MARSE-598235 format. One record per atom (N, C-alpha, C): residue number from 0; residue in three letters; atom name; x, y, z. Coordinates in Angstrom, 3 decimals. Example, Ala and Ser with C-alpha at 12.3 -4.5 7.8 and 13.67 -1.06 7.14 Angstrom:
% residues 2
ATOM    k    r   a        xx        yy        zz
ATOM    0  ALA   N    13.190    -5.690     7.800
ATOM    0  ALA  CA    12.300    -4.500     7.800
ATOM    0  ALA   C    13.200    -3.300     7.800
ATOM    1  SER   N    12.850    -2.250     7.080
ATOM    1  SER  CA    13.670    -1.060     7.140
ATOM    1  SER   C    12.900     0.030     7.870
***
This chain:
% residues 171
ATOM    k    r   a        xx        yy        zz
ATOM    0  MET   N   112.590    38.096    50.751
ATOM    0  MET  CA   111.724    37.444    51.701
ATOM    0  MET   C   112.510    36.308    52.346
ATOM    1  ARG   N   112.277    36.094    53.611
ATOM    1  ARG  CA   113.007    35.078    54.369
ATOM    1  ARG   C   112.098    33.902    54.702
ATOM    2  GLY   N   112.655    32.686    54.525
ATOM    2  GLY  CA   111.970    31.474    54.935
ATOM    2  GLY   C   112.899    30.640    55.781
ATOM    3  ASP   N   112.345    29.912    56.747
ATOM    3  ASP  CA   113.146    29.065    57.621
ATOM    3  ASP   C   112.863    27.601    57.339
ATOM    4  LEU   N   113.937    26.840    57.120
ATOM    4  LEU  CA   113.845    25.427    56.766
ATOM    4  LEU   C   113.721    24.569    58.013
ATOM    5  TYR   N   112.666    23.762    58.023
ATOM    5  TYR  CA   112.450    22.766    59.063
ATOM    5  TYR   C   112.148    21.457    58.367
ATOM    6  ASP   N   113.131    20.584    58.271
ATOM    6  ASP  CA   113.006    19.284    57.610
ATOM    6  ASP   C   112.601    19.464    56.144
ATOM    7  GLU   N   111.352    19.198    55.767
ATOM    7  GLU  CA   110.911    19.284    54.368
ATOM    7  GLU   C   110.060    20.519    54.098
ATOM    8  ILE   N   109.873    21.362    55.103
ATOM    8  ILE  CA   108.996    22.529    54.989
ATOM    8  ILE   C   109.812    23.810    55.209
ATOM    9  VAL   N   109.513    24.811    54.390
ATOM    9  VAL  CA   110.086    26.140    54.589
ATOM    9  VAL   C   108.938    27.058    54.990
ATOM   10  THR   N   109.101    27.693    56.135
ATOM   10  THR  CA   108.057    28.545    56.695
ATOM   10  THR   C   108.433    30.010    56.504
ATOM   11  VAL   N   107.524    30.768    55.893
ATOM   11  VAL  CA   107.715    32.199    55.680
ATOM   11  VAL   C   106.728    32.913    56.590
ATOM   12  PRO   N   107.227    33.616    57.624
ATOM   12  PRO  CA   106.314    34.225    58.584
ATOM   12  PRO   C   105.505    35.390    57.986
ATOM   13  ILE   N   104.277    35.497    58.450
ATOM   13  ILE  CA   103.422    36.630    58.093
ATOM   13  ILE   C   103.499    37.601    59.270
ATOM   14  THR   N   103.903    38.833    58.980
ATOM   14  THR  CA   104.019    39.839    60.036
ATOM   14  THR   C   103.172    41.049    59.682
ATOM   15  GLU   N   103.046    41.942    60.634
ATOM   15  GLU  CA   102.305    43.191    60.400
ATOM   15  GLU   C   102.927    43.985    59.255
ATOM   16  THR   N   104.260    43.953    59.169
ATOM   16  THR  CA   104.954    44.751    58.153
ATOM   16  THR   C   105.139    44.017    56.832
ATOM   17  SER   N   104.984    42.694    56.846
ATOM   17  SER  CA   105.167    41.951    55.596
ATOM   17  SER   C   103.990    41.023    55.329
ATOM   18  ARG   N   103.201    41.399    54.345
ATOM   18  ARG  CA   102.065    40.585    53.910
ATOM   18  ARG   C   102.420    39.845    52.617
ATOM   19  ARG   N   103.699    39.920    52.208
ATOM   19  ARG  CA   104.124    39.294    50.952
ATOM   19  ARG   C   103.833    37.793    50.898
ATOM   20  PRO   N   103.982    37.067    52.011
ATOM   20  PRO  CA   103.643    35.632    51.935
ATOM   20  PRO   C   102.183    35.385    51.546
ATOM   21  ILE   N   101.285    36.239    52.023
ATOM   21  ILE  CA    99.864    36.098    51.681
ATOM   21  ILE   C    99.678    36.340    50.183
ATOM   22  ALA   N   100.304    37.393    49.671
ATOM   22  ALA  CA   100.206    37.702    48.240
ATOM   22  ALA   C   100.801    36.579    47.396
ATOM   23  LEU   N   101.903    35.999    47.859
ATOM   23  LEU  CA   102.542    34.907    47.128
ATOM   23  LEU   C   101.605    33.710    47.010
ATOM   24  ASN   N   100.828    33.476    48.048
ATOM   24  ASN  CA    99.865    32.377    48.015
ATOM   24  ASN   C    98.645    32.733    47.180
ATOM   25  GLU   N    98.094    33.910    47.384
ATOM   25  GLU  CA    96.851    34.290    46.706
ATOM   25  GLU   C    97.047    34.560    45.217
ATOM   26  LYS   N    98.152    35.173    44.835
ATOM   26  LYS  CA    98.378    35.508    43.429
ATOM   26  LYS   C    99.043    34.381    42.652
ATOM   27  SER   N   100.054    33.755    43.254
ATOM   27  SER  CA   100.832    32.749    42.526
ATOM   27  SER   C   100.570    31.326    43.002
ATOM   28  HIS   N    99.768    31.185    44.044
ATOM   28  HIS  CA    99.312    29.885    44.538
ATOM   28  HIS   C   100.437    28.998    45.051
ATOM   29  PHE   N   101.435    29.613    45.669
ATOM   29  PHE  CA   102.502    28.850    46.312
ATOM   29  PHE   C   102.068    28.462    47.718
ATOM   30  GLY   N   102.417    27.264    48.120
ATOM   30  GLY  CA   102.302    26.838    49.498
ATOM   30  GLY   C   100.914    26.786    50.079
ATOM   31  LYS   N   100.923    26.730    51.411
ATOM   31  LYS  CA    99.682    26.624    52.186
ATOM   31  LYS   C    99.739    27.677    53.285
ATOM   32  LEU   N    98.699    28.490    53.397
ATOM   32  LEU  CA    98.648    29.532    54.420
ATOM   32  LEU   C    98.152    28.969    55.740
ATOM   33  THR   N    98.805    29.400    56.819
ATOM   33  THR  CA    98.312    29.168    58.168
ATOM   33  THR   C    98.060    30.549    58.766
ATOM   34  ASP   N    97.669    30.602    60.013
ATOM   34  ASP  CA    97.411    31.901    60.658
ATOM   34  ASP   C    98.666    32.763    60.736
ATOM   35  LYS   N    99.824    32.123    60.886
ATOM   35  LYS  CA   101.038    32.879    61.146
ATOM   35  LYS   C   102.087    32.821    60.046
ATOM   36  ALA   N   101.901    31.917    59.057
ATOM   36  ALA  CA   102.971    31.739    58.073
ATOM   36  ALA   C   102.457    31.118    56.787
ATOM   37  LEU   N   103.305    31.205    55.785
ATOM   37  LEU  CA   103.113    30.477    54.534
ATOM   37  LEU   C   104.053    29.285    54.591
ATOM   38  GLU   N   103.505    28.083    54.452
ATOM   38  GLU  CA   104.320    26.870    54.474
ATOM   38  GLU   C   104.550    26.407    53.046
ATOM   39  LEU   N   105.831    26.303    52.682
ATOM   39  LEU  CA   106.221    25.890    51.341
ATOM   39  LEU   C   106.876    24.519    51.395
ATOM   40  SER   N   106.620    23.713    50.371
ATOM   40  SER  CA   107.365    22.461    50.263
ATOM   40  SER   C   108.803    22.807    49.906
ATOM   41  LEU   N   109.696    21.869    50.090
ATOM   41  LEU  CA   111.097    22.080    49.752
ATOM   41  LEU   C   111.252    22.407    48.267
ATOM   42  ILE   N   110.442    21.769    47.427
ATOM   42  ILE  CA   110.499    22.012    45.976
ATOM   42  ILE   C   110.038    23.431    45.647
ATOM   43  GLU   N   108.925    23.869    46.236
ATOM   43  GLU  CA   108.450    25.234    45.993
ATOM   43  GLU   C   109.472    26.268    46.459
ATOM   44  ALA   N   110.015    26.040    47.656
ATOM   44  ALA  CA   110.989    26.981    48.212
ATOM   44  ALA   C   112.252    27.038    47.351
ATOM   45  ALA   N   112.713    25.889    46.880
ATOM   45  ALA  CA   113.904    25.869    46.017
ATOM   45  ALA   C   113.637    26.623    44.721
ATOM   46  TYR   N   112.443    26.463    44.168
ATOM   46  TYR  CA   112.082    27.186    42.950
ATOM   46  TYR   C   112.117    28.697    43.199
ATOM   47  LEU   N   111.523    29.137    44.299
ATOM   47  LEU  CA   111.516    30.563    44.623
ATOM   47  LEU   C   112.926    31.081    44.894
ATOM   48  MET   N   113.747    30.260    45.543
ATOM   48  MET  CA   115.131    30.645    45.809
ATOM   48  MET   C   115.903    30.793    44.499
ATOM   49  LYS   N   115.708    29.832    43.615
ATOM   49  LYS  CA   116.390    29.848    42.321
ATOM   49  LYS   C   116.028    31.098    41.516
ATOM   50  ASN   N   114.817    31.609    41.729
ATOM   50  ASN  CA   114.343    32.794    41.020
ATOM   50  ASN   C   114.498    34.077    41.838
ATOM   51  ASN   N   115.365    34.021    42.850
ATOM   51  ASN  CA   115.701    35.189    43.681
ATOM   51  ASN   C   114.492    35.839    44.349
ATOM   52  ARG   N   113.527    35.011    44.744
ATOM   52  ARG  CA   112.336    35.540    45.416
ATOM   52  ARG   C   112.274    35.126    46.877
ATOM   53  LEU   N   113.244    34.288    47.308
ATOM   53  LEU  CA   113.226    33.779    48.677
ATOM   53  LEU   C   114.647    33.474    49.119
ATOM   54  ASP   N   114.969    33.854    50.344
ATOM   54  ASP  CA   116.211    33.433    50.995
ATOM   54  ASP   C   115.822    32.387    52.022
ATOM   55  ILE   N   116.523    31.271    52.025
ATOM   55  ILE  CA   116.210    30.178    52.942
ATOM   55  ILE   C   117.283    30.119    54.022
ATOM   56  TYR   N   116.825    30.034    55.271
ATOM   56  TYR  CA   117.722    29.962    56.423
ATOM   56  TYR   C   117.479    28.659    57.169
ATOM   57  LYS   N   118.573    28.103    57.696
ATOM   57  LYS  CA   118.471    26.932    58.566
ATOM   57  LYS   C   119.275    27.250    59.817
ATOM   58  ASP   N   118.658    27.168    60.965
ATOM   58  ASP  CA   119.300    27.513    62.231
ATOM   58  ASP   C   119.918    28.904    62.169
ATOM   59  ASN   N   119.190    29.838    61.579
ATOM   59  ASN  CA   119.577    31.246    61.461
ATOM   59  ASN   C   120.791    31.496    60.565
ATOM   60  VAL   N   121.160    30.523    59.749
ATOM   60  VAL  CA   122.259    30.665    58.794
ATOM   60  VAL   C   121.669    30.587    57.390
ATOM   61  LYS   N   122.019    31.577    56.553
ATOM   61  LYS  CA   121.492    31.605    55.181
ATOM   61  LYS   C   122.054    30.440    54.375
ATOM   62  CYS   N   121.171    29.704    53.722
ATOM   62  CYS  CA   121.555    28.547    52.912
ATOM   62  CYS   C   121.966    28.987    51.511
ATOM   63  GLU   N   123.002    28.385    51.016
ATOM   63  GLU  CA   123.394    28.578    49.624
ATOM   63  GLU   C   122.458    27.758    48.741
ATOM   64  PRO   N   122.192    28.209    47.512
ATOM   64  PRO  CA   121.356    27.416    46.606
ATOM   64  PRO   C   121.887    25.991    46.416
ATOM   65  SER   N   123.203    25.833    46.374
ATOM   65  SER  CA   123.786    24.497    46.186
ATOM   65  SER   C   123.433    23.573    47.352
ATOM   66  TYR   N   123.332    24.115    48.564
ATOM   66  TYR  CA   122.958    23.313    49.728
ATOM   66  TYR   C   121.534    22.787    49.560
ATOM   67  ILE   N   120.619    23.658    49.138
ATOM   67  ILE  CA   119.215    23.261    48.965
ATOM   67  ILE   C   119.087    22.235    47.835
ATOM   68  ILE   N   119.796    22.448    46.735
ATOM   68  ILE  CA   119.746    21.487    45.619
ATOM   68  ILE   C   120.309    20.139    46.059
ATOM   69  ASN   N   121.400    20.130    46.805
ATOM   69  ASN  CA   121.961    18.867    47.307
ATOM   69  ASN   C   120.987    18.172    48.248
ATOM   70  LEU   N   120.275    18.947    49.059
ATOM   70  LEU  CA   119.260    18.392    49.947
ATOM   70  LEU   C   118.156    17.714    49.136
ATOM   71  ILE   N   117.734    18.364    48.066
ATOM   71  ILE  CA   116.716    17.803    47.181
ATOM   71  ILE   C   117.224    16.518    46.524
ATOM   72  LYS   N   118.468    16.516    46.097
ATOM   72  LYS  CA   119.049    15.313    45.489
ATOM   72  LYS   C   119.150    14.183    46.505
ATOM   73  GLU   N   119.566    14.498    47.732
ATOM   73  GLU  CA   119.663    13.479    48.790
ATOM   73  GLU   C   118.312    12.840    49.067
ATOM   74  ARG   N   117.258    13.618    48.972
ATOM   74  ARG  CA   115.907    13.112    49.251
ATOM   74  ARG   C   115.266    12.491    48.019
ATOM   75  ASP   N   116.049    12.385    46.954
ATOM   75  ASP  CA   115.627    11.731    45.714
ATOM   75  ASP   C   114.375    12.362    45.101
ATOM   76  ILE   N   114.324    13.710    45.150
ATOM   76  ILE  CA   113.197    14.420    44.547
ATOM   76  ILE   C   113.676    15.448    43.516
ATOM   77  TYR   N   114.891    15.268    43.028
ATOM   77  TYR  CA   115.430    16.224    42.068
ATOM   77  TYR   C   114.633    16.208    40.761
ATOM   78  GLY   N   114.230    15.032    40.296
ATOM   78  GLY  CA   113.402    14.938    39.084
ATOM   78  GLY   C   112.098    15.688    39.259
ATOM   79  LYS   N   111.482    15.572    40.433
ATOM   79  LYS  CA   110.239    16.299    40.717
ATOM   79  LYS   C   110.491    17.808    40.691
ATOM   80  PHE   N   111.640    18.228    41.243
ATOM   80  PHE  CA   111.997    19.647    41.229
ATOM   80  PHE   C   112.147    20.155    39.796
ATOM   81  LEU   N   112.806    19.360    38.938
ATOM   81  LEU  CA   112.990    19.768    37.538
ATOM   81  LEU   C   111.646    19.910    36.822
ATOM   82  VAL   N   110.764    18.944    37.027
ATOM   82  VAL  CA   109.443    18.982    36.389
ATOM   82  VAL   C   108.632    20.156    36.937
ATOM   83  TYR   N   108.641    20.328    38.255
ATOM   83  TYR  CA   107.927    21.447    38.871
ATOM   83  TYR   C   108.408    22.769    38.270
ATOM   84  SER   N   109.726    22.948    38.213
ATOM   84  SER  CA   110.301    24.192    37.691
ATOM   84  SER   C   109.909    24.422    36.240
ATOM   85  ASP   N   109.972    23.368    35.428
ATOM   85  ASP  CA   109.632    23.490    34.012
ATOM   85  ASP   C   108.167    23.892    33.833
ATOM   86  LEU   N   107.280    23.216    34.550
ATOM   86  LEU  CA   105.854    23.515    34.417
ATOM   86  LEU   C   105.514    24.900    34.980
ATOM   87  LYS   N   106.138    25.279    36.075
ATOM   87  LYS  CA   105.900    26.606    36.658
ATOM   87  LYS   C   106.385    27.696    35.700
ATOM   88  ASN   N   107.539    27.466    35.064
ATOM   88  ASN  CA   108.058    28.432    34.094
ATOM   88  ASN   C   107.152    28.559    32.875
ATOM   89  ARG   N   106.359    27.540    32.604
ATOM   89  ARG  CA   105.407    27.579    31.489
ATOM   89  ARG   C   104.093    28.251    31.888
ATOM   90  GLY   N   103.983    28.653    33.148
ATOM   90  GLY  CA   102.816    29.403    33.596
ATOM   90  GLY   C   101.712    28.599    34.254
ATOM   91  TYR   N   101.955    27.338    34.550
ATOM   91  TYR  CA   100.930    26.515    35.184
ATOM   91  TYR   C   100.920    26.707    36.692
ATOM   92  VAL   N    99.763    26.501    37.298
ATOM   92  VAL  CA    99.635    26.460    38.749
ATOM   92  VAL   C    99.762    24.993    39.140
ATOM   93  ILE   N   100.620    24.731    40.115
ATOM   93  ILE  CA   100.927    23.356    40.498
ATOM   93  ILE   C   100.665    23.177    41.986
ATOM   94  LYS   N    99.914    22.154    42.311
ATOM   94  LYS  CA    99.660    21.797    43.704
ATOM   94  LYS   C    99.990    20.312    43.859
ATOM   95  THR   N   100.069    19.867    45.098
ATOM   95  THR  CA   100.411    18.476    45.349
ATOM   95  THR   C    99.322    17.535    44.811
ATOM   96  GLY   N    99.747    16.375    44.350
ATOM   96  GLY  CA    98.809    15.370    43.866
ATOM   96  GLY   C    98.808    14.150    44.759
ATOM   97  PHE   N    99.323    14.321    45.979
ATOM   97  PHE  CA    99.526    13.208    46.897
ATOM   97  PHE   C    98.281    12.344    47.091
ATOM   98  LYS   N    97.133    12.976    47.283
ATOM   98  LYS  CA    95.931    12.170    47.556
ATOM   98  LYS   C    95.475    11.364    46.337
ATOM   99  TYR   N    96.029    11.674    45.159
ATOM   99  TYR  CA    95.704    10.935    43.939
ATOM   99  TYR   C    96.821     9.980    43.528
ATOM  100  GLY   N    97.842     9.854    44.358
ATOM  100  GLY  CA    98.943     8.943    44.045
ATOM  100  GLY   C    99.880     9.476    42.977
ATOM  101  SER   N    99.877    10.782    42.770
ATOM  101  SER  CA   100.780    11.385    41.793
ATOM  101  SER   C   101.583    12.484    42.487
ATOM  102  GLU   N   102.532    13.033    41.766
ATOM  102  GLU  CA   103.358    14.074    42.369
ATOM  102  GLU   C   102.628    15.418    42.421
ATOM  103  PHE   N   101.926    15.753    41.334
ATOM  103  PHE  CA   101.317    17.074    41.246
ATOM  103  PHE   C    99.932    17.023    40.615
ATOM  104  ARG   N    99.128    18.055    40.925
ATOM  104  ARG  CA    97.928    18.395    40.171
ATOM  104  ARG   C    98.305    19.622    39.353
ATOM  105  LEU   N    97.884    19.679    38.126
ATOM  105  LEU  CA    98.279    20.761    37.235
ATOM  105  LEU   C    97.042    21.521    36.782
ATOM  106  TYR   N    97.062    22.831    37.011
ATOM  106  TYR  CA    95.971    23.705    36.598
ATOM  106  TYR   C    96.400    24.478    35.360
ATOM  107  GLU   N    95.509    24.545    34.386
ATOM  107  GLU  CA    95.776    25.337    33.179
ATOM  107  GLU   C    95.955    26.795    33.557
ATOM  108  ARG   N    96.606    27.545    32.699
ATOM  108  ARG  CA    96.783    28.979    32.934
ATOM  108  ARG   C    95.416    29.634    33.145
ATOM  109  GLY   N    95.328    30.503    34.159
ATOM  109  GLY  CA    94.074    31.181    34.455
ATOM  109  GLY   C    93.202    30.451    35.461
ATOM  110  LEU   N    93.491    29.196    35.720
ATOM  110  LEU  CA    92.739    28.435    36.717
ATOM  110  LEU   C    93.607    28.244    37.955
ATOM  111  ALA   N    92.957    27.935    39.054
ATOM  111  ALA  CA    93.662    27.694    40.310
ATOM  111  ALA   C    92.695    27.022    41.273
ATOM  112  PRO   N    93.208    26.485    42.373
ATOM  112  PRO  CA    92.297    25.917    43.365
ATOM  112  PRO   C    91.260    26.959    43.778
ATOM  113  GLY   N    90.015    26.568    43.767
ATOM  113  GLY  CA    88.936    27.486    44.106
ATOM  113  GLY   C    88.382    28.251    42.910
ATOM  114  LYS   N    89.119    28.263    41.797
ATOM  114  LYS  CA    88.673    28.967    40.589
ATOM  114  LYS   C    88.401    28.003    39.441
ATOM  115  GLY   N    88.618    26.740    39.678
ATOM  115  GLY  CA    88.418    25.727    38.653
ATOM  115  GLY   C    89.071    24.438    39.098
ATOM  116  HIS   N    88.964    23.443    38.271
ATOM  116  HIS  CA    89.522    22.142    38.605
ATOM  116  HIS   C    90.811    21.919    37.828
ATOM  117  SER   N    91.690    21.132    38.431
ATOM  117  SER  CA    92.918    20.778    37.722
ATOM  117  SER   C    92.560    19.823    36.588
ATOM  118  ASN   N    93.289    19.932    35.495
ATOM  118  ASN  CA    93.017    19.091    34.335
ATOM  118  ASN   C    93.892    17.839    34.311
ATOM  119  TYR   N    95.022    17.894    35.001
ATOM  119  TYR  CA    96.001    16.811    34.901
ATOM  119  TYR   C    96.518    16.380    36.264
ATOM  120  LEU   N    96.846    15.120    36.347
ATOM  120  LEU  CA    97.688    14.600    37.412
ATOM  120  LEU   C    99.045    14.344    36.767
ATOM  121  VAL   N   100.108    14.755    37.430
ATOM  121  VAL  CA   101.453    14.606    36.873
ATOM  121  VAL   C   102.195    13.530    37.650
ATOM  122  LYS   N   102.663    12.543    36.922
ATOM  122  LYS  CA   103.483    11.462    37.487
ATOM  122  LYS   C   104.883    11.629    36.921
ATOM  123  VAL   N   105.892    11.700    37.778
ATOM  123  VAL  CA   107.282    11.886    37.364
ATOM  123  VAL   C   108.006    10.550    37.449
ATOM  124  VAL   N   108.645    10.167    36.346
ATOM  124  VAL  CA   109.461     8.950    36.322
ATOM  124  VAL   C   110.781     9.261    35.613
ATOM  125  TYR   N   111.766     8.439    35.903
ATOM  125  TYR  CA   113.046     8.563    35.214
ATOM  125  TYR   C   113.073     7.637    34.015
ATOM  126  GLU   N   113.868     7.992    33.040
ATOM  126  GLU  CA   113.967     7.253    31.778
ATOM  126  GLU   C   114.231     5.761    32.010
ATOM  127  LYS   N   115.056     5.440    32.960
ATOM  127  LYS  CA   115.421     4.039    33.197
ATOM  127  LYS   C   114.480     3.344    34.195
ATOM  128  TYR   N   113.478     4.068    34.648
ATOM  128  TYR  CA   112.506     3.547    35.596
ATOM  128  TYR   C   111.644     2.482    34.917
ATOM  129  GLU   N   111.476     1.353    35.570
ATOM  129  GLU  CA   110.615     0.305    35.026
ATOM  129  GLU   C   109.229     0.456    35.640
ATOM  130  ILE   N   108.236     0.579    34.777
ATOM  130  ILE  CA   106.856     0.717    35.247
ATOM  130  ILE   C   106.146    -0.614    35.073
ATOM  131  ASN   N   105.622    -1.109    36.148
ATOM  131  ASN  CA   104.809    -2.312    36.125
ATOM  131  ASN   C   103.500    -1.957    35.411
ATOM  132  ALA   N   103.049    -2.809    34.509
ATOM  132  ALA  CA   101.842    -2.531    33.727
ATOM  132  ALA   C   100.618    -2.309    34.621
ATOM  133  LEU   N   100.507    -3.062    35.707
ATOM  133  LEU  CA    99.367    -2.891    36.609
ATOM  133  LEU   C    99.435    -1.554    37.343
ATOM  134  ASP   N   100.645    -1.146    37.735
ATOM  134  ASP  CA   100.806     0.159    38.377
ATOM  134  ASP   C   100.447     1.278    37.401
ATOM  135  PHE   N   100.934     1.156    36.177
ATOM  135  PHE  CA   100.646     2.166    35.162
ATOM  135  PHE   C    99.141     2.254    34.911
ATOM  136  ALA   N    98.499     1.105    34.804
ATOM  136  ALA  CA    97.048     1.081    34.595
ATOM  136  ALA   C    96.329     1.742    35.770
ATOM  137  SER   N    96.827     1.547    36.985
ATOM  137  SER  CA    96.172     2.168    38.145
ATOM  137  SER   C    96.352     3.682    38.133
ATOM  138  TYR   N    97.509     4.191    37.671
ATOM  138  TYR  CA    97.703     5.643    37.547
ATOM  138  TYR   C    96.660     6.231    36.597
ATOM  139  VAL   N    96.479     5.557    35.460
ATOM  139  VAL  CA    95.530     6.031    34.451
ATOM  139  VAL   C    94.104     5.934    34.986
ATOM  140  ARG   N    93.795     4.840    35.657
ATOM  140  ARG  CA    92.445     4.623    36.183
ATOM  140  ARG   C    92.091     5.676    37.244
ATOM  141  VAL   N    93.027     5.972    38.137
ATOM  141  VAL  CA    92.772     6.995    39.163
ATOM  141  VAL   C    92.532     8.350    38.498
ATOM  142  ALA   N    93.386     8.716    37.539
ATOM  142  ALA  CA    93.223     9.994    36.844
ATOM  142  ALA   C    91.854    10.066    36.172
ATOM  143  HIS   N    91.486     9.014    35.471
ATOM  143  HIS  CA    90.192     8.985    34.801
ATOM  143  HIS   C    89.045     9.066    35.816
ATOM  144  GLY   N    89.206     8.387    36.944
ATOM  144  GLY  CA    88.164     8.363    37.966
ATOM  144  GLY   C    87.879     9.726    38.579
ATOM  145  VAL   N    88.849    10.626    38.511
ATOM  145  VAL  CA    88.642    11.977    39.055
ATOM  145  VAL   C    88.580    13.018    37.933
ATOM  146  ASN   N    88.256    12.534    36.730
ATOM  146  ASN  CA    88.070    13.395    35.542
ATOM  146  ASN   C    89.295    14.230    35.191
ATOM  147  LYS   N    90.456    13.570    35.200
ATOM  147  LYS  CA    91.698    14.237    34.834
ATOM  147  LYS   C    92.470    13.351    33.870
ATOM  148  ASN   N    93.359    13.971    33.117
ATOM  148  ASN  CA    94.283    13.208    32.289
ATOM  148  ASN   C    95.564    13.001    33.074
ATOM  149  LEU   N    96.278    11.968    32.720
ATOM  149  LEU  CA    97.569    11.697    33.339
ATOM  149  LEU   C    98.654    12.277    32.447
ATOM  150  LEU   N    99.491    13.114    33.018
ATOM  150  LEU  CA   100.644    13.651    32.305
ATOM  150  LEU   C   101.867    12.945    32.872
ATOM  151  LEU   N   102.467    12.104    32.041
ATOM  151  LEU  CA   103.652    11.361    32.453
ATOM  151  LEU   C   104.871    12.192    32.077
ATOM  152  ALA   N   105.635    12.598    33.084
ATOM  152  ALA  CA   106.835    13.409    32.870
ATOM  152  ALA   C   108.040    12.488    32.998
ATOM  153  VAL   N   108.734    12.269    31.890
ATOM  153  VAL  CA   109.884    11.363    31.882
ATOM  153  VAL   C   111.157    12.201    31.869
ATOM  154  VAL   N   111.974    12.046    32.908
ATOM  154  VAL  CA   113.242    12.756    33.032
ATOM  154  VAL   C   114.337    11.813    32.550
ATOM  155  ASP   N   115.075    12.246    31.510
ATOM  155  ASP  CA   116.117    11.362    30.968
ATOM  155  ASP   C   117.458    11.595    31.655
ATOM  156  ASP   N   118.471    10.851    31.227
ATOM  156  ASP  CA   119.795    10.920    31.850
ATOM  156  ASP   C   120.462    12.285    31.689
ATOM  157  ASP   N   120.055    13.049    30.674
ATOM  157  ASP  CA   120.589    14.400    30.466
ATOM  157  ASP   C   119.751    15.442    31.201
ATOM  158  LEU   N   118.788    14.985    31.998
ATOM  158  LEU  CA   117.872    15.828    32.767
ATOM  158  LEU   C   116.920    16.641    31.891
ATOM  159  ASP   N   116.690    16.142    30.678
ATOM  159  ASP  CA   115.658    16.707    29.815
ATOM  159  ASP   C   114.340    16.023    30.157
ATOM  160  ILE   N   113.238    16.728    29.937
ATOM  160  ILE  CA   111.924    16.203    30.295
ATOM  160  ILE   C   111.082    16.039    29.042
ATOM  161  THR   N   110.461    14.875    28.915
ATOM  161  THR  CA   109.499    14.625    27.849
ATOM  161  THR   C   108.170    14.322    28.522
ATOM  162  TYR   N   107.114    14.976    28.026
ATOM  162  TYR  CA   105.788    14.790    28.602
ATOM  162  TYR   C   104.933    13.933    27.677
ATOM  163  TYR   N   104.190    13.014    28.291
ATOM  163  TYR  CA   103.240    12.180    27.557
ATOM  163  TYR   C   101.865    12.381    28.186
ATOM  164  ASN   N   100.902    12.782    27.377
ATOM  164  ASN  CA    99.531    12.949    27.834
ATOM  164  ASN   C    98.834    11.605    27.683
ATOM  165  ILE   N    98.502    10.989    28.786
ATOM  165  ILE  CA    97.890     9.659    28.781
ATOM  165  ILE   C    96.397     9.811    29.054
ATOM  166  GLU   N    95.589     9.311    28.129
ATOM  166  GLU  CA    94.139     9.372    28.309
ATOM  166  GLU   C    93.578     7.961    28.336
ATOM  167  TRP   N    92.570     7.772    29.150
ATOM  167  TRP  CA    91.884     6.496    29.235
ATOM  167  TRP   C    90.860     6.422    28.117
ATOM  168  THR   N    90.846     5.324    27.419
ATOM  168  THR  CA    89.823     5.134    26.379
ATOM  168  THR   C    89.163     3.779    26.578
ATOM  169  ARG   N    87.928     3.714    26.180
ATOM  169  ARG  CA    87.195     2.447    26.286
ATOM  169  ARG   C    87.394     1.680    24.966
ATOM  170  PRO   N    87.833     0.426    25.041
ATOM  170  PRO  CA    88.061    -0.357    23.813
ATOM  170  PRO   C    86.764    -0.671    23.086
***
């Protein structure tokens, strides 16, 4: 399948002969469907490319995986890509968590947008990242306010990920 890179979005056209982008969205919940295409975030597209399910082109030239990974690193979202890939490989459905101030919304296996609610908001931080206590409290408060738990994904210097399930409790 072919996708074309435009800044941070990879567009996979829907044609009469290829309905695969629709199936990719409906079955695996990747991207956002429009009338003419499936729009993937750079992270989603890189994941699909890494798994040999998508070829990415820029200005009609096929991109090497190393080019896309370097692009992700330049945009300082490599940690998010690692967490996304790890959670997707574990079978979770992942959508953006932007409106909740987090990187992702995480759906348990078997659930998806329209079929249930996400259980977690995922916040990605690096091991050496300093979290202000008030900011951390606001992450937890927002998650609790929308009936979700906060999953803190900590990426260490070796690019290993440790997850912490943060729940709000009343003292």
